[in-house]
C-alpha positions in Angstrom: 304.1 180.6 -31.9 304.8 182.4 -29.2 302.7 184.2 -27.1 304.2 188.0 -28.1 301.0 189.8 -27.8 297.5 189.7 -25.5 294.6 191.7 -27.8 292.4 193.0 -24.7 288.8 194.2 -26.7 286.5 193.3 -23.4 283.7 195.7 -23.2 283.4 197.8 -19.7 279.7 197.1 -19.1 278.6 193.5 -18.3 275.0 194.4 -19.4 272.1 196.9 -19.9 268.9 196.8 -18.9 267.8 199.4 -20.9 269.0 203.1 -20.6 270.9 201.4 -17.5 274.4 200.2 -18.2 276.0 197.6 -15.7 279.4 197.9 -15.7 282.9 196.0 -14.3 284.5 199.3 -13.0 281.0 199.6 -11.3 281.2 195.9 -9.6 284.5 196.4 -8.4 284.4 199.6 -7.0 281.0 198.5 -4.9 282.8 194.5 -4.2 285.6 196.4 -3.1 283.4 198.3 -0.3 281.5 195.2 0.6 284.7 192.7 1.4 286.1 195.7 2.9 283.3 195.6 5.1 283.3 191.8 5.6 286.9 191.8 6.3 286.9 194.3 9.1 283.6 192.5 10.8 285.4 189.5 10.9 289.3 189.7 11.2 289.4 193.1 13.2 286.1 194.0 15.2 284.8 190.8 16.3 288.5 189.8 17.1 288.8 192.9 19.1 285.4 192.3 20.3 284.1 195.5 19.1 280.3 196.3 18.3 279.5 195.6 14.8 277.7 199.8 15.4 281.6 201.0 15.3 282.4 199.8 12.0 278.9 200.5 10.7 280.1 204.9 11.6 283.4 203.9 10.4 282.2 202.3 6.9 280.4 205.6 6.3 282.7 207.9 6.9 285.0 205.8 5.1 282.0 205.7 1.9 281.9 208.9 1.7 285.4 210.1 1.8 286.1 208.0 -1.0 284.0 208.9 -3.3 284.0 212.7 -2.9 287.6 212.8 -2.4 288.8 210.5 -5.7 286.3 212.9 -7.9 287.4 215.7 -6.0 291.2 214.6 -6.1 290.9 213.8 -10.3 289.1 217.3 -11.2 291.3 219.5 -9.7 294.6 217.6 -9.3 294.5 216.3 -13.4 291.6 218.4 -14.9 290.3 221.5 -13.0 289.5 223.3 -16.4 287.0 220.7 -18.0 285.4 220.1 -15.3 285.0 224.1 -14.6 283.7 224.3 -18.0 281.3 221.5 -17.7 280.3 221.6 -13.5 277.7 219.1 -14.0 279.8 216.5 -15.3 281.9 216.3 -11.8 279.0 214.1 -11.2 279.1 211.9 -12.7 281.6 209.3 -11.9 280.3 206.5 -13.9 282.0 207.5 -16.7 286.0 207.5 -15.3 288.3 209.4 -13.7 289.2 209.2 -9.6 292.0 209.5 -8.5 293.9 207.9 -5.5 295.6 210.2 -4.1 292.2 212.3 -3.7 290.6 208.8 -2.3 293.8 209.1 0.2 292.9 212.6 1.4 289.1 212.1 1.6 289.8 208.8 3.8 292.3 211.0 6.3 290.1 214.0 6.4 287.0 211.4 7.1 288.9 209.7 9.5 289.8 213.2 11.9 285.7 213.4 12.2 285.7 209.6 13.1 288.2 209.8 15.6 286.6 212.9 16.9 282.9 211.2 17.6 284.3 207.5 18.1 287.2 207.9 21.1 289.3 205.6 18.8 292.5 207.4 18.3 293.7 208.4 14.5 296.4 205.5 13.8 294.6 203.3 15.5 291.8 203.3 12.8 294.2 203.9 10.4 296.7 200.6 11.4 293.1 198.8 10.2 291.4 200.1 7.9 294.4 200.5 5.3 294.4 196.6 5.2 290.9 196.3 3.2 291.9 200.0 1.6 294.9 197.5 -0.4 291.9 195.3 -1.3 290.7 198.2 -2.4 293.5 199.3 -4.9 293.0 195.8 -6.9 289.8 196.1 -7.4 289.5 200.0 -8.9 293.1 198.8 -10.7 291.3 195.3 -12.4 287.8 198.2 -13.2 290.6 200.3 -14.6 292.1 196.9 -16.5 288.2 196.3 -18.0 287.3 200.1 -18.6 290.6 199.1 -20.9 292.6 203.0 -19.4 295.4 204.5 -17.0 298.0 201.9 -19.3 301.9 202.4 -19.8 304.1 202.8 -22.3 304.5 200.6 -25.7 306.1 197.6 -25.1 307.7 193.9 -26.6 307.6 192.3 -23.7 305.2 189.0 -24.2 302.5 190.0 -21.2 302.0 193.5 -23.2 298.2 194.5 -23.6 297.3 195.6 -27.5 293.8 198.1 -26.0 291.9 197.5 -29.4 288.6 199.6 -27.7 291.1 201.8 -27.4 292.1 203.0 -30.9 295.4 200.9 -29.9 297.2 198.7 -32.1 300.9 197.9 -30.8 301.2 196.1 -27.0 301.8 198.2 -24.4 302.5 197.8 -20.9 299.6 196.5 -18.9 299.7 198.7 -15.4 296.4 198.1 -14.4 297.7 194.8 -13.2 301.3 195.7 -12.1 299.3 197.3 -9.5 296.5 195.6 -8.8 298.9 192.7 -8.1 301.4 195.1 -5.8 298.3 195.9 -4.0 296.7 192.5 -3.3 300.1 190.8 -2.4 300.3 194.3 0.3 296.4 193.8 1.5 297.7 189.8 2.4 300.6 190.9 4.2 299.5 193.5 6.2 296.6 191.1 6.8 298.8 188.3 8.2 301.0 191.0 10.0 298.0 192.0 12.0 296.5 189.1 13.0 299.4 188.0 13.8 300.6 190.8 16.2 297.4 193.2 16.8 297.9 192.5 20.5 300.8 194.7 20.5 300.9 196.3 17.8 302.4 199.7 17.6 299.7 202.4 16.4 300.7 204.0 13.4 303.2 200.8 12.4 300.8 199.1 9.7 299.8 202.9 8.2 303.5 203.7 7.6 304.2 200.1 5.9 301.2 200.9 3.8 302.1 204.1 2.9 305.8 203.4 1.6 304.7 200.5 0.2 301.6 201.1 -1.4 303.4 204.9 -2.7 306.0 203.9 -3.6 304.8 201.0 -5.9 303.0 203.4 -7.8 305.8 206.2 -8.1 308.2 203.7 -9.5 305.1 202.2 -12.1 304.5 205.1 -13.3 307.8 205.1 -15.0 306.1 203.1 -17.4 302.4 204.8 -17.5 301.1 207.0 -19.9 300.6 210.7 -19.4 296.4 211.0 -17.6 296.3 214.5 -19.4 298.5 216.9 -21.8 300.4 218.8 -19.3 302.0 215.7 -17.7 303.8 215.0 -20.9 306.7 217.7 -20.3 307.2 217.2 -16.5 310.1 215.0 -15.4 308.7 213.3 -12.9 304.3 213.3 -13.6 301.2 214.1 -11.2 301.1 210.4 -10.0 304.6 210.7 -8.5 305.1 214.2 -7.3 301.4 213.1 -5.6 303.1 210.0 -4.0 306.6 211.3 -2.0 304.3 213.1 0.9 302.8 210.3 1.0 306.1 207.9 0.9 308.1 210.5 3.5 305.0 209.9 6.0 305.1 206.9 5.8 308.8 207.6 6.9 308.2 209.2 9.3 306.0 207.2 10.8 307.9 203.9 11.2 310.7 206.6 12.6 308.5 207.1 15.5 307.4 203.6 16.0 311.0 202.6 16.0 311.5 204.9 18.9 308.3 203.8 21.2 309.2 200.7 23.7 
């Protein structure tokens, strides 16, 4: 018998200690920061002879910018009325509800503050940081898969997932896996390019490629993804796509800028 669907019934909780629940999403979220730090230390800062203290400051800014930006992005872009009725729920990030576009804005603002205190240029920092941000995107989408959330439309393709824990009975596009694999490939490509070219790297090139590829992939996958909130159902392009367009244009502008530099 040919496999024509995958029944997905994985618990989002790894184990519990009383009222404390250790979830896959939280584990992957933490792992993305840990591995990102290690990779930056071994492959970037050590390679360029930079002090670890500088990386520690960068990591602090990025963690705060990512968590605050991703949470507020989801609150403001997708469900502002719901969270305004219960403001305390904004703090409950373990229940899900993080927006990648909000995280991007939060990181950009955090790095602007970091630039003023570190002396490193804005694009220098972004070119190196987005390498591990792509890896972080992989882990976050795998966390979404474990939560049985942010999946796609119904499909007859043989790799369709039936998300049983969400009450589904028909296979859907596992868009979490589509995005996760795209981000993982982007991570390896950017890291390989950096290692081969870091001595002659044009500022803004890696960041520009990152913006175009990551948000371009996000834009395309949104066509087969279920709307996250009700108001998106009447939109030609959903909120995720509208928010992706400025990032794609910014990436194109950066590549045009770097192509003119000698």
